[in-house]
Structure formats: structure tokens, C-alpha cells
C-alpha positions in Angstrom: -11.6 -6.4 -13.1 -10.7 -3.1 -14.5 -10.4 -1.5 -17.9 -6.8 -0.2 -18.3 -5.2 1.8 -21.0 -1.5 1.1 -21.5 0.3 3.5 -23.8 3.5 2.0 -25.3 1.9 -1.4 -24.7 3.8 -3.0 -27.6 7.2 -2.1 -26.2 9.5 -4.2 -23.9 8.0 -3.3 -20.6 4.5 -2.4 -21.9 4.0 -5.8 -23.5 4.9 -7.6 -20.3 2.6 -5.3 -18.4 -0.3 -5.9 -20.8 0.1 -9.7 -20.3 0.1 -9.5 -16.5 -2.9 -7.2 -16.4 -4.8 -9.8 -18.6 -3.6 -12.6 -16.3 -5.3 -11.0 -13.3 -8.5 -10.4 -15.1 -8.3 -6.8 -16.3 -9.3 -5.6 -19.8 -6.5 -3.9 -21.6 -6.5 -1.3 -24.3 -3.0 -1.2 -25.8 -1.9 2.0 -27.6 1.4 2.1 -29.5 2.7 3.9 -32.7 5.3 1.0 -33.1 8.2 3.4 -33.4 10.2 1.2 -31.1 7.4 -1.3 -30.0 6.7 -4.3 -32.0 3.5 -6.3 -32.8 5.6 -9.5 -32.2 5.7 -8.5 -28.5 1.9 -8.6 -28.3 0.7 -11.0 -31.0 0.2 -13.7 -28.5 -2.3 -11.4 -26.7 -4.6 -10.8 -29.6 -6.6 -14.0 -29.1 -7.1 -13.3 -25.4 -10.5 -11.9 -24.2 -10.4 -8.3 -23.1 -7.4 -7.3 -25.2 -7.6 -4.5 -27.7 -4.8 -2.9 -29.8 -4.9 0.5 -31.3 -2.0 1.9 -33.4 -1.8 5.5 -32.2 0.8 8.2 -31.6 -0.1 9.6 -28.1 2.0 12.7 -28.8 -0.8 13.7 -31.3 -3.9 12.9 -29.3 -5.3 10.2 -27.0 -8.9 9.1 -26.8 -10.5 5.8 -25.8 -14.2 5.3 -25.9 -16.0 3.7 -22.9 -15.1 3.5 -19.3 -11.5 3.6 -18.2 -10.3 2.7 -14.7 -6.6 3.5 -15.1 -4.2 5.0 -17.7 -0.7 3.6 -17.5 1.7 5.8 -19.5 4.6 3.7 -20.8 5.0 5.2 -24.2 8.6 6.4 -24.8 11.7 5.2 -26.5 14.1 4.4 -23.7 17.3 3.0 -25.2 20.6 4.9 -25.6 20.6 4.5 -29.4 17.2 6.3 -29.5 18.6 9.4 -27.8 20.5 10.4 -30.9 18.2 8.7 -33.5 14.8 10.2 -32.5 15.4 12.9 -29.8 12.5 15.0 -30.8 10.0 12.1 -30.6 11.3 11.3 -27.1 10.8 14.9 -26.0 7.3 15.0 -27.5 6.1 11.8 -26.0 7.4 12.8 -22.6 5.7 16.2 -22.8 2.8 16.2 -25.2 2.2 12.4 -24.8 2.1 12.7 -21.0 -0.2 15.7 -21.2 -2.6 13.9 -23.6 -2.6 10.8 -21.4 -3.3 12.8 -18.3 -6.2 14.5 -20.2 -7.7 11.0 -20.9 -7.4 10.0 -17.2 -9.0 13.3 -16.1 -11.8 13.0 -18.6 -12.5 9.4 -17.5 -12.0 9.9 -13.8 -9.3 7.2 -14.0 -6.1 6.6 -12.0 -3.0 7.8 -13.8 0.3 5.8 -13.7 3.5 7.3 -15.0 6.4 5.2 -16.0 9.3 7.4 -15.1 13.0 6.4 -14.8 16.1 6.4 -12.6 17.5 8.7 -15.3 15.8 11.6 -13.5 18.7 11.2 -11.0 21.2 11.8 -13.8 24.8 11.1 -12.7 23.9 10.9 -9.0 25.9 12.6 -6.3 23.9 10.6 -3.7 24.3 6.8 -3.4 22.0 4.8 -3.3 19.3 7.1 -4.8 16.2 7.7 -2.6 13.1 9.3 -4.1 13.9 12.5 -2.1 17.0 13.1 -4.2 16.5 15.7 -6.9 19.2 14.5 -9.2 22.3 15.7 -11.1 21.2 16.0 -14.8 22.8 17.8 -17.7 19.7 19.3 -19.4 21.4 20.0 -22.7 23.5 16.9 -23.2 22.6 14.0 -25.5 20.9 12.1 -22.7 18.9 15.2 -21.6 16.2 14.5 -24.2 15.2 11.5 -22.2 16.1 12.7 -18.7 14.3 16.0 -19.0 11.3 14.5 -20.8 10.8 12.3 -17.8 11.4 15.0 -15.3 8.8 17.2 -17.1 6.4 14.2 -17.1 6.7 13.9 -13.4 6.2 17.6 -12.9 3.0 17.8 -15.0 1.7 14.6 -13.4 2.0 16.1 -9.9 0.5 19.4 -11.2 -2.5 17.4 -12.4 -2.7 15.8 -9.0 -2.5 19.1 -7.1 -4.6 21.2 -9.4 -7.2 18.8 -10.7 -7.2 16.3 -7.8 -6.2 13.5 -10.2 -5.2 10.2 -8.5 -1.7 9.5 -9.7 1.2 7.0 -9.3 4.8 7.5 -10.4 7.3 4.7 -10.8 11.0 5.3 -11.2 12.4 2.3 -13.2 15.9 1.1 -12.8 17.7 -0.9 -15.6 15.2 -3.5 -16.4 16.0 -6.5 -18.7 14.4 -9.7 -19.9 12.7 -11.3 -22.9 11.2 -8.9 -25.6 14.0 -6.5 -25.4 15.2 -5.3 -28.8 18.5 -7.1 -29.8 19.9 -3.9 -31.1 18.6 -1.4 -28.5 22.1 -0.4 -27.2 21.5 -1.4 -23.6 24.3 -3.3 -21.9 22.4 -6.5 -21.1 21.1 -7.0 -24.7 24.4 -5.8 -26.2 26.4 -8.3 -24.2 24.1 -11.3 -24.7 23.7 -10.8 -28.4 27.5 -10.3 -28.9 28.2 -13.4 -26.8 25.7 -15.5 -28.6 27.1 -14.4 -32.0 30.7 -14.9 -30.9 31.6 -11.2 -31.2 33.6 -9.2 -28.7 31.7 -7.7 -25.8 31.9 -3.9 -26.0 32.4 -2.3 -22.6 32.4 1.5 -22.5 35.0 3.1 -20.3 36.9 0.8 -18.0 33.7 -1.0 -16.9 33.8 0.2 -13.4 30.6 2.2 -13.7 27.7 0.4 -11.9 24.1 -0.4 -12.6 21.4 -2.4 -10.7 19.7 -4.8 -13.0 16.1 -5.8 -12.3 14.5 -8.8 -14.2 11.3 -7.8 -16.0 9.0 -10.1 -14.0 10.1 -8.5 -10.7 9.7 -5.0 -12.2 6.2 -5.6 -13.5 5.1 -7.2 -10.2 6.3 -3.9 -8.6 4.2 -1.9 -11.1 1.0 -3.7 -10.2 1.7 -3.4 -6.5 2.2 0.4 -6.9 -0.9 0.7 -9.1 -3.1 -0.9 -6.5 -1.5 1.1 -3.6 -2.3 4.6 -2.3 1.3 5.9 -2.9 1.1 9.2 -4.8 4.7 10.4 -5.0 7.5 8.8 -7.0 8.5 5.3 -6.0 11.7 3.5 -7.0 11.2 0.0 -8.4 14.5 -1.6 -9.1 17.0 -4.2 -7.8 19.4 -2.8 -5.2 22.0 -5.5 -6.0 24.7 -3.4 -7.7 27.1 -4.7 -10.3 29.9 -3.1 -12.4 29.4 -3.2 -16.2 32.5 -5.4 -16.3 31.0 -7.8 -13.8 27.8 -7.9 -16.0 29.9 -8.8 -19.1 31.7 -11.6 -17.2 28.3 -13.0 -16.0 27.0 -13.0 -19.6 30.1 -15.0 -20.7 29.6 -17.5 -17.9 25.9 -18.0 -18.5 26.2 -18.3 -22.3 29.5 -20.3 -22.3 30.8 -17.9 -24.9 34.5 -17.5 -25.7 34.1 -13.9 -26.8 36.7 -11.4 -25.6 35.9 -8.2 -23.8 37.0 -5.0 -25.6 36.9 -1.4 -24.3 35.5 1.7 -26.0 35.4 5.4 -24.9 32.7 6.2 -22.4 29.6 8.1 -23.8 28.9 11.6 -22.8 27.2 12.0 -19.4 27.0 8.2 -18.9 26.2 7.8 -15.1 29.0 6.4 -13.1 26.8 4.7 -10.5 23.2 3.7 -10.2 21.5 1.9 -7.3 17.9 2.3 -6.0 17.0 2.9 -2.4 13.9 0.7 -2.3 12.9 1.3 1.3 9.6 3.0 0.2 8.6 0.1 -2.0 9.6 -2.4 0.6 7.8 -0.8 3.4 4.6 0.3 1.7 4.2 -2.3 -1.1 5.9 -5.3 0.5 7.9 -5.5 -2.7 11.4 -6.7 -3.3 13.1 -8.3 -6.4 13.5 -12.1 -6.4 15.2 -13.1 -9.6 19.0 -13.5 -9.3 21.1 -11.9 -12.1 22.5 -15.2 -13.6 18.9 -16.7 -13.8 17.6 -13.6 -15.5 20.5 -13.6 -18.0 19.8 -17.2 -18.8 16.1 -16.5 -19.5 17.0 -13.5 -21.6 19.7 -15.4 -23.5 17.1 -18.1 -24.3 14.8 -15.5 -25.8 17.6 -14.0 -27.9 18.6 -17.4 -29.2 15.1 -17.9 -30.5 14.9 -14.4 -32.0 18.3 -14.7 -33.7 17.7 -18.3 -34.8 20.8 -19.6 -32.9 
């Protein structure tokens, strides 16, 4: 058993992580300012022994009384609609929030775990993307608020490791999906499923030939815990190497949901990456991790969740 602080614990990934930590016997202190997280994601955890929730903006300060074994920093809006809606908050949680969370880990002698992202690779010129690739990022574009916040977060995390001897882990997350996503978060999986269930046209940006690698949330969180418990200090990709075009994803959603919705095409957003696929050799070799949930099965589980949320 450990006592683990999860920042952003009421968000999509954070809420799943909190539940899995409790399942294995850890105590969890969940911190969230609820700017994109939701109490509905964690309300089923309040009655569980060892779970504590504190409404807190980690960009302002972070403190938790008592012993702490690990700080897992997941606080950050991560959806495309957030990049234009709350860009300053994204930059602040990636910089100030990471600094404050690192300070808590240092003060408590705890392990620090940073949730980074495949977005640090930008629109990659290397395919698939290994952890050694430095990326191709537009620092002043609309996506730069998220990309650069995470790149800074990685830099300060490794600076704390080198300068203060802090024990750190960094995960680079690739296109995760599943229950507890926001219906209106602007990501392709949630967009397509909600549109299909409501009988609306599925909106594909560009010609749909751009690729992503979609990892179901259960697989992703299993990778987080394997990394947390490992001795891997540098960044580690956790994602599904099965690559699909966005058009293939849209067609899969129509198949799974049985929807008769049509597919419509809209202009491609600025700096939208044309391809994304993780090289998971590091995770496979050192963690024994690989994804197990097939895309159609993951879409069905996610669609079932959205049917309930939308009352369909």
C-alpha cells in the first residue's frame, strides 16, 4: 500500500487512475479544480476507504499533509477545444502546476510521475515516434499552448531529477479514449460516437487520411501503473501502435453503433499532425506492456457509456 496524490484526478484519465490505484490497495488523494474534470467521474469513489478529494488549483499551490509515496501529475486540459478556450490555464498548469507538484514530491521524498503526451512530437518527421525523437512543434501556433507546456513540464521534471535527485517517471500518452470522456471535448473518438448516436453527420477534418493510434483507457492505465512501479526514469511511450486513418475511425464508429449518419468533411485545423504512431519497444521490453483491447471493442464500450450519459 502507498499513499498517492493524483492531480487532475477528476478528469478522464485521472479518474480511471484513481480507481485502479484504490483497486490495488493504495490510498489516493485526488486534487482537481474541476475546470475540465467532473465530480461525476469520481462520485463512485467517495465511499471507498482510502479515497480523499480536495478541490484545488495546482497552478496556485500544492500541499497535502501527511506522508506521500508518489505524486502523479495529470492536471491539464488536453482536448482541442480547450486550446483556444483556456490557453493561459493550460500553460500555467503545465509550468506552475508542474513546478508546484514537483515541490510537493521533493518535500515528501516521493516519486514523481508526469503525464506528458505524444503532442511533444508535434507533426512528426519520424515515423513511428520513439522516445529519442525530439519532435517538430510549432511553439507559437494554437496547439503550442499544450505542446510547449508539456515539453516544459518534461524539462523541469528532468531538471529536478538531475539537480535534486528526485525519483521521476514520464509517460508520453497517445490518443486515449474510453468511458468518462467529455461528450463535447472535441476529440475524434468522442465527436464521432456522439454524432453517430444522435444521428448527426460525422465531421472529418481534412480528407481523413491523417492517422492516429487509439489506445483504450484500461490498457493505458495499466501501462501507467507498470511505469510507476518500474525503475525507468526517462520518457516512455504508452500507446497503441495499431495505426488508423481518421476516416477509418469514422467508419468503425458507424459500424459499431449501427448509425446511418453520413460523413462530412471540414477544413483541417492549423498544425494538426498528419500522422501519429508510438514506438513502444521501450515499454514492451522494460515493462512487459502492450495494449490488448481491439478498436471495435473499445468503441462499443465507449458508445455504451455515451448512450447512458446522453440518455439514449
